[in-house]
N, C-alpha and C positions, 0 to 999 in steps of 0.2 A: 577375550569374552568382546560382543558387539559394540557399539558404540549407541548411548543410548539416542533415538530417532526425536526429532527437537519439531515443533509444531510449525506448519508456517503455512501462508495465506498467497494468493493470486494478485499482484497487484499491479499496475499499470498506468499510462496515462491519455484522459480523455484530449482527444483527437479535435473535441468539439468546445470545450469546454476548459481544456488544456490542467481541468482537476485531477489530482491522483484518485484513482477508481480501486476498489478491491472486488473482487470477484465472488457473487453469493450461491454461487451452483447453477443460477437463472440468469442473470443480470452482471451489469457493470455496476457497483453503489459508491458512492463519496464517502460510504461511513464505513471505517474498517469493525465495529461491532456487528455490521450486517455480512460480513466476509462467513467464507466455507472456510473451514479448518481445517487444513489434512493434517492426522492423528499418525498417521502408520506411512509406512513408503508406498504402498500400493497408491493411497488416496495423492499425496504429493506426484504422484509419476503422472496423474491423472490432471492434476493440474499442469505439470510441464506440456505435458500433452497439450491441453488448452491453450497455453501462453505460445507455442508451435504453429495453431492453428491459421493460417494464414487467411481464413476468412475474418481473423479477429482484424485484423488491418484496415480494414474499413471502418473500425471504432475507436481501435484504441493502438497506442505502442508502446515498444520497451517493456512489454508484460516480464515479469518476474518473480522469483520465489521470496518469500520476506520470511526469515524466522520470529517465530514471536515466541515468549516467556509463559510461563504456567497461568498470568491473568491473562493470556490475548493480548497482552500491547508487543507490538515490536521489540527487537534485544538491540538494535541498532539507533545511535541516536539521528542518523539522516532517513528513517523511515518512519521512526516517530513525529519528527516534524512533519514528515507529509502527511501523516495520521491525523495530524491535529489538528490541519487544515487553516492554521493560523499562523498570522505571521512570526517571526524571532524575533520583533523592533518594533517600538512602536513608529507610526508614519502618520502624517496628516493632520489632521486632530487633537489626535491619542501621544503625540511627538511634544516633548519639551520645548518652549520656544526658546530660541536663539537669541544671543544677544547681537544688537547691530556693532557692526567694527567700525 
């Protein structure tokens, strides 16, 4: 029995801004909600080809496919953090004040 296909999206790091970005089918976007989601092997192969395209090296680096759940969210914690675009801890004004020692 064939393993069911898990939807994927193409992500990378923007070389100019340093942001995690997602391929929309036309442009790189910082928003996962705008990402093109591959729902079968053929679409995933097209996204993989895009990731391997040397022309992408001028704009992004480290492109790879991310598995998504049924709601379109990354299945792995690392990817969920990247997609969230928020720090995982409070810092600056949002950080609690430390006691002076």
